[in-house]
Structures are given as structure tokens and as C-alpha cells.
Phi, psi and omega in degrees: 000315180297320179295319178297318178296320178296324178288319184286327186306309179299324178295316178299314178299315179300315179297316179299316178298315179299314179297316179298317179296315178297318177298317178297315178296321178297316177297317180301312180294320180296320182287320184259000000 
């Protein structure tokens, strides 16, 4: 279980960063 979590963690972080970046760009485009 710990090994699976260690493998999954970088993928989860990457997905969160991508979603945050897309959200930021959407807000930027919406405002301007």
C-alpha cells in the first residue's frame, strides 16, 4: 500500500498542478 501511494503521489501532484494552471489561464482569459 505504501509503495502504491509513493508511485501514485507524483502523478497526483502533476494532475493538481495541471488543473490549477488551466484554471488560472481560464480566469486570465475571462478577465481580459
